[in-house]
A tleap script that builds the chain and sets N, CA, C and O, in Angstrom:
source leaprc.protein.ff14SB
mol = sequence {
  NMET THR THR GLN LYS THR ALA SER ALA ALA
  GLN SER SER GLY ARG LYS ALA TRP ILE LYS
  LYS THR PRO VAL GLU ILE VAL LEU GLU GLN
  ILE GLY LYS GLN GLU GLU LYS VAL VAL GLU
  LEU ARG GLU GLU LEU ALA HIE GLU GLU ARG
  GLU LEU ALA LYS LEU GLN GLN ALA ARG LYS
  VAL LEU GLU ALA CGLN
}
set mol.1.N position { 1.187 -25.600 143.396 }
set mol.1.CA position { 1.127 -27.003 142.657 }
set mol.1.C position { 2.610 -27.178 142.184 }
set mol.1.O position { 3.063 -28.322 142.143 }
set mol.2.N position { 3.319 -26.218 141.859 }
set mol.2.CA position { 4.735 -26.525 141.359 }
set mol.2.C position { 5.609 -26.839 142.474 }
set mol.2.O position { 6.448 -27.732 142.350 }
set mol.3.N position { 5.493 -26.216 143.495 }
set mol.3.CA position { 6.241 -26.665 144.710 }
set mol.3.C position { 5.992 -28.110 145.160 }
set mol.3.O position { 6.919 -28.775 145.621 }
set mol.4.N position { 4.811 -28.583 145.039 }
set mol.4.CA position { 4.494 -30.037 145.187 }
set mol.4.C position { 5.155 -30.882 144.302 }
set mol.4.O position { 5.741 -31.896 144.680 }
set mol.5.N position { 5.090 -30.498 143.081 }
set mol.5.CA position { 5.786 -31.159 141.928 }
set mol.5.C position { 7.275 -31.256 142.228 }
set mol.5.O position { 7.915 -32.306 142.168 }
set mol.6.N position { 7.774 -30.047 142.561 }
set mol.6.CA position { 9.220 -29.924 142.781 }
set mol.6.C position { 9.627 -30.938 144.018 }
set mol.6.O position { 10.589 -31.702 143.939 }
set mol.7.N position { 8.833 -30.849 145.083 }
set mol.7.CA position { 9.024 -31.566 146.239 }
set mol.7.C position { 9.079 -33.147 145.891 }
set mol.7.O position { 10.019 -33.881 146.191 }
set mol.8.N position { 8.015 -33.504 145.268 }
set mol.8.CA position { 7.862 -35.019 144.752 }
set mol.8.C position { 9.147 -35.284 143.868 }
set mol.8.O position { 9.820 -36.276 144.148 }
set mol.9.N position { 9.485 -34.576 142.956 }
set mol.9.CA position { 10.533 -34.804 142.058 }
set mol.9.C position { 11.852 -34.774 142.948 }
set mol.9.O position { 12.671 -35.671 142.746 }
set mol.10.N position { 12.076 -33.979 143.750 }
set mol.10.CA position { 13.268 -34.225 144.767 }
set mol.10.C position { 13.396 -35.448 145.502 }
set mol.10.O position { 14.443 -36.084 145.620 }
set mol.11.N position { 12.249 -35.755 146.004 }
set mol.11.CA position { 12.127 -37.040 146.747 }
set mol.11.C position { 12.409 -38.221 145.825 }
set mol.11.O position { 13.167 -39.096 146.243 }
set mol.12.N position { 11.933 -38.318 144.750 }
set mol.12.CA position { 12.158 -39.438 143.790 }
set mol.12.C position { 13.561 -39.599 143.412 }
set mol.12.O position { 14.016 -40.738 143.310 }
set mol.13.N position { 14.366 -38.475 143.174 }
set mol.13.CA position { 15.617 -38.429 142.676 }
set mol.13.C position { 16.624 -38.549 144.004 }
set mol.13.O position { 17.800 -38.877 143.842 }
set mol.14.N position { 16.186 -38.315 145.078 }
set mol.14.CA position { 16.961 -38.523 146.443 }
set mol.14.C position { 17.694 -37.242 146.606 }
set mol.14.O position { 18.649 -37.254 147.382 }
set mol.15.N position { 17.385 -36.111 145.977 }
set mol.15.CA position { 18.120 -34.872 146.264 }
set mol.15.C position { 17.305 -34.013 146.862 }
set mol.15.O position { 16.097 -34.167 146.683 }
set mol.16.N position { 17.754 -32.984 147.653 }
set mol.16.CA position { 17.127 -31.935 148.370 }
set mol.16.C position { 16.426 -30.852 147.352 }
set mol.16.O position { 17.036 -30.583 146.317 }
set mol.17.N position { 15.487 -30.386 147.546 }
set mol.17.CA position { 14.857 -29.282 146.775 }
set mol.17.C position { 15.776 -28.156 146.854 }
set mol.17.O position { 16.409 -27.922 147.883 }
set mol.18.N position { 15.884 -27.325 145.608 }
set mol.18.CA position { 16.685 -26.267 145.676 }
set mol.18.C position { 15.883 -25.029 146.296 }
set mol.18.O position { 14.721 -24.804 145.955 }
set mol.19.N position { 16.503 -24.314 147.138 }
set mol.19.CA position { 15.883 -23.097 147.908 }
set mol.19.C position { 16.762 -21.922 147.522 }
set mol.19.O position { 17.984 -21.896 147.667 }
set mol.20.N position { 16.048 -21.001 147.040 }
set mol.20.CA position { 16.675 -19.674 146.626 }
set mol.20.C position { 17.136 -19.050 147.985 }
set mol.20.O position { 16.419 -18.994 148.984 }
set mol.21.N position { 18.454 -18.574 147.898 }
set mol.21.CA position { 19.045 -17.856 149.065 }
set mol.21.C position { 18.990 -16.262 148.720 }
set mol.21.O position { 19.211 -15.763 147.616 }
set mol.22.N position { 18.666 -15.624 149.850 }
set mol.22.CA position { 18.698 -14.117 149.808 }
set mol.22.C position { 20.005 -13.530 149.664 }
set mol.22.O position { 20.980 -14.190 150.025 }
set mol.23.N position { 20.163 -12.303 149.152 }
set mol.23.CA position { 21.461 -11.786 148.994 }
set mol.23.C position { 22.188 -11.622 150.353 }
set mol.23.O position { 23.409 -11.462 150.357 }
set mol.24.N position { 21.523 -11.654 151.433 }
set mol.24.CA position { 22.231 -11.485 152.772 }
set mol.24.C position { 22.642 -12.948 152.988 }
set mol.24.O position { 23.755 -13.083 153.497 }
set mol.25.N position { 22.043 -13.942 152.735 }
set mol.25.CA position { 22.412 -15.252 153.014 }
set mol.25.C position { 23.656 -15.593 152.218 }
set mol.25.O position { 24.528 -16.339 152.663 }
set mol.26.N position { 23.706 -15.072 151.131 }
set mol.26.CA position { 24.819 -15.371 150.153 }
set mol.26.C position { 26.053 -14.620 150.754 }
set mol.26.O position { 27.085 -15.282 150.861 }
set mol.27.N position { 26.065 -13.452 151.117 }
set mol.27.CA position { 27.081 -12.682 151.518 }
set mol.27.C position { 27.554 -13.174 152.934 }
set mol.27.O position { 28.745 -13.110 153.240 }
set mol.28.N position { 26.761 -13.584 153.650 }
set mol.28.CA position { 27.044 -14.314 155.107 }
set mol.28.C position { 27.875 -15.607 154.824 }
set mol.28.O position { 28.874 -15.977 155.441 }
set mol.29.N position { 27.262 -16.222 153.765 }
set mol.29.CA position { 28.118 -17.515 153.439 }
set mol.29.C position { 29.463 -17.321 152.957 }
set mol.29.O position { 30.426 -18.009 153.297 }
set mol.30.N position { 29.487 -16.258 152.070 }
set mol.30.CA position { 30.884 -15.838 151.660 }
set mol.30.C position { 31.838 -15.393 152.741 }
set mol.30.O position { 33.037 -15.669 152.721 }
set mol.31.N position { 31.292 -14.746 153.607 }
set mol.31.CA position { 32.176 -14.263 154.820 }
set mol.31.C position { 32.673 -15.427 155.683 }
set mol.31.O position { 33.786 -15.448 156.208 }
set mol.32.N position { 31.723 -16.425 155.787 }
set mol.32.CA position { 32.008 -17.700 156.566 }
set mol.32.C position { 33.222 -18.451 155.733 }
set mol.32.O position { 34.216 -18.803 156.367 }
set mol.33.N position { 33.150 -18.665 154.497 }
set mol.33.CA position { 34.099 -19.305 153.639 }
set mol.33.C position { 35.543 -18.511 153.820 }
set mol.33.O position { 36.612 -19.040 154.124 }
set mol.34.N position { 35.331 -17.265 153.588 }
set mol.34.CA position { 36.573 -16.611 153.790 }
set mol.34.C position { 37.297 -16.429 155.025 }
set mol.34.O position { 38.491 -16.130 155.016 }
set mol.35.N position { 36.557 -16.612 156.214 }
set mol.35.CA position { 37.055 -16.759 157.584 }
set mol.35.C position { 37.839 -18.080 157.632 }
set mol.35.O position { 38.961 -18.165 158.131 }
set mol.36.N position { 37.190 -19.077 157.096 }
set mol.36.CA position { 37.646 -20.468 157.126 }
set mol.36.C position { 38.934 -20.494 156.303 }
set mol.36.O position { 39.863 -21.220 156.656 }
set mol.37.N position { 39.019 -19.698 155.179 }
set mol.37.CA position { 40.236 -19.827 154.371 }
set mol.37.C position { 41.219 -19.132 155.096 }
set mol.37.O position { 42.325 -19.669 155.153 }
set mol.38.N position { 41.033 -17.894 155.748 }
set mol.38.CA position { 42.000 -17.090 156.413 }
set mol.38.C position { 42.602 -18.076 157.583 }
set mol.38.O position { 43.818 -18.168 157.749 }
set mol.39.N position { 41.765 -18.722 158.288 }
set mol.39.CA position { 42.256 -19.511 159.425 }
set mol.39.C position { 43.233 -20.683 158.813 }
set mol.39.O position { 44.282 -20.962 159.394 }
set mol.40.N position { 42.901 -21.236 157.815 }
set mol.40.CA position { 43.584 -22.239 157.176 }
set mol.40.C position { 45.014 -21.639 156.682 }
set mol.40.O position { 46.049 -22.258 156.928 }
set mol.41.N position { 45.023 -20.560 156.064 }
set mol.41.CA position { 46.225 -19.916 155.580 }
set mol.41.C position { 47.178 -19.512 156.820 }
set mol.41.O position { 48.403 -19.551 156.706 }
set mol.42.N position { 46.540 -19.126 157.997 }
set mol.42.CA position { 47.308 -18.687 159.170 }
set mol.42.C position { 48.044 -19.987 159.629 }
set mol.42.O position { 49.243 -19.989 159.905 }
set mol.43.N position { 47.320 -20.987 159.687 }
set mol.43.CA position { 47.931 -22.277 160.318 }
set mol.43.C position { 49.101 -22.776 159.279 }
set mol.43.O position { 50.187 -23.185 159.692 }
set mol.44.N position { 48.790 -22.705 157.999 }
set mol.44.CA position { 49.923 -22.931 157.044 }
set mol.44.C position { 51.084 -22.083 157.196 }
set mol.44.O position { 52.228 -22.537 157.182 }
set mol.45.N position { 50.780 -20.727 157.356 }
set mol.45.CA position { 52.004 -19.797 157.561 }
set mol.45.C position { 52.719 -20.186 158.890 }
set mol.45.O position { 53.948 -20.247 158.893 }
set mol.46.N position { 52.089 -20.420 159.888 }
set mol.46.CA position { 52.741 -20.694 161.095 }
set mol.46.C position { 53.568 -22.141 160.948 }
set mol.46.O position { 54.636 -22.279 161.544 }
set mol.47.N position { 53.122 -23.000 160.282 }
set mol.47.CA position { 54.031 -24.297 159.845 }
set mol.47.C position { 55.208 -23.734 158.918 }
set mol.47.O position { 56.362 -24.068 159.185 }
set mol.48.N position { 54.991 -23.036 158.027 }
set mol.48.CA position { 56.137 -22.651 157.275 }
set mol.48.C position { 57.171 -21.734 158.110 }
set mol.48.O position { 58.389 -21.853 157.972 }
set mol.49.N position { 56.632 -20.902 158.898 }
set mol.49.CA position { 57.565 -20.204 159.662 }
set mol.49.C position { 58.384 -21.050 160.586 }
set mol.49.O position { 59.582 -20.805 160.729 }
set mol.50.N position { 57.778 -22.069 161.245 }
set mol.50.CA position { 58.450 -23.068 162.072 }
set mol.50.C position { 59.687 -23.832 161.275 }
set mol.50.O position { 60.805 -24.046 161.743 }
set mol.51.N position { 59.195 -24.201 159.911 }
set mol.51.CA position { 60.226 -24.889 159.102 }
set mol.51.C position { 61.395 -23.863 158.856 }
set mol.51.O position { 62.574 -24.207 158.933 }
set mol.52.N position { 61.023 -22.681 158.577 }
set mol.52.CA position { 61.990 -21.686 158.331 }
set mol.52.C position { 63.023 -21.545 159.388 }
set mol.52.O position { 64.220 -21.466 159.115 }
set mol.53.N position { 62.527 -21.513 160.660 }
set mol.53.CA position { 63.335 -21.292 161.830 }
set mol.53.C position { 64.244 -22.541 161.935 }
set mol.53.O position { 65.431 -22.364 162.207 }
set mol.54.N position { 63.757 -23.821 161.733 }
set mol.54.CA position { 64.544 -24.810 161.829 }
set mol.54.C position { 65.764 -24.757 160.773 }
set mol.54.O position { 66.905 -25.056 161.125 }
set mol.55.N position { 65.493 -24.408 159.622 }
set mol.55.CA position { 66.626 -24.262 158.470 }
set mol.55.C position { 67.567 -23.156 158.896 }
set mol.55.O position { 68.787 -23.282 158.789 }
set mol.56.N position { 66.967 -22.030 159.397 }
set mol.56.CA position { 67.897 -21.021 159.794 }
set mol.56.C position { 68.827 -21.546 160.948 }
set mol.56.O position { 70.031 -21.291 160.904 }
set mol.57.N position { 68.324 -22.225 161.908 }
set mol.57.CA position { 69.096 -22.823 162.972 }
set mol.57.C position { 70.254 -23.650 162.310 }
set mol.57.O position { 71.437 -23.531 162.628 }
set mol.58.N position { 69.759 -24.524 161.326 }
set mol.58.CA position { 70.690 -25.363 160.779 }
set mol.58.C position { 71.968 -24.595 160.147 }
set mol.58.O position { 73.144 -24.947 160.246 }
set mol.59.N position { 71.453 -23.457 159.470 }
set mol.59.CA position { 72.545 -22.705 158.673 }
set mol.59.C position { 73.434 -22.079 159.754 }
set mol.59.O position { 74.618 -21.891 159.477 }
set mol.60.N position { 72.975 -21.749 160.930 }
set mol.60.CA position { 73.916 -21.313 161.985 }
set mol.60.C position { 75.014 -22.184 162.413 }
set mol.60.O position { 76.183 -21.845 162.601 }
set mol.61.N position { 74.457 -23.438 162.554 }
set mol.61.CA position { 75.295 -24.571 162.993 }
set mol.61.C position { 76.380 -24.889 161.858 }
set mol.61.O position { 77.534 -25.187 162.169 }
set mol.62.N position { 75.975 -24.815 160.591 }
set mol.62.CA position { 76.830 -25.026 159.619 }
set mol.62.C position { 77.899 -23.957 159.350 }
set mol.62.O position { 79.075 -24.242 159.126 }
set mol.63.N position { 77.411 -22.706 159.387 }
set mol.63.CA position { 78.385 -21.591 159.353 }
set mol.63.C position { 79.486 -21.552 160.481 }
set mol.63.O position { 80.651 -21.194 160.304 }
set mol.64.N position { 78.915 -21.989 161.706 }
set mol.64.CA position { 79.760 -22.004 162.713 }
set mol.64.C position { 81.076 -22.916 162.584 }
set mol.64.O position { 82.068 -22.708 163.283 }
set mol.65.N position { 81.007 -23.849 161.719 }
set mol.65.CA position { 82.018 -24.872 161.674 }
set mol.65.C position { 83.212 -24.470 160.897 }
set mol.65.O position { 84.159 -25.248 160.773 }
savepdb mol mol.pdb
quit
């Protein structure tokens, strides 16, 4: 009966009912988030390395003069 009350309360407020996650689901979710973060950081690092290469190239040109 409590799940029925919870479901009806969730429907009336427009929110989804809270479903408890298992420890396995929690760890898998954390792994997924960490993988996404690592991908994002690698992309950012690649961008910064390209910027550094440009600046080093500019330094070579300036030092050659």
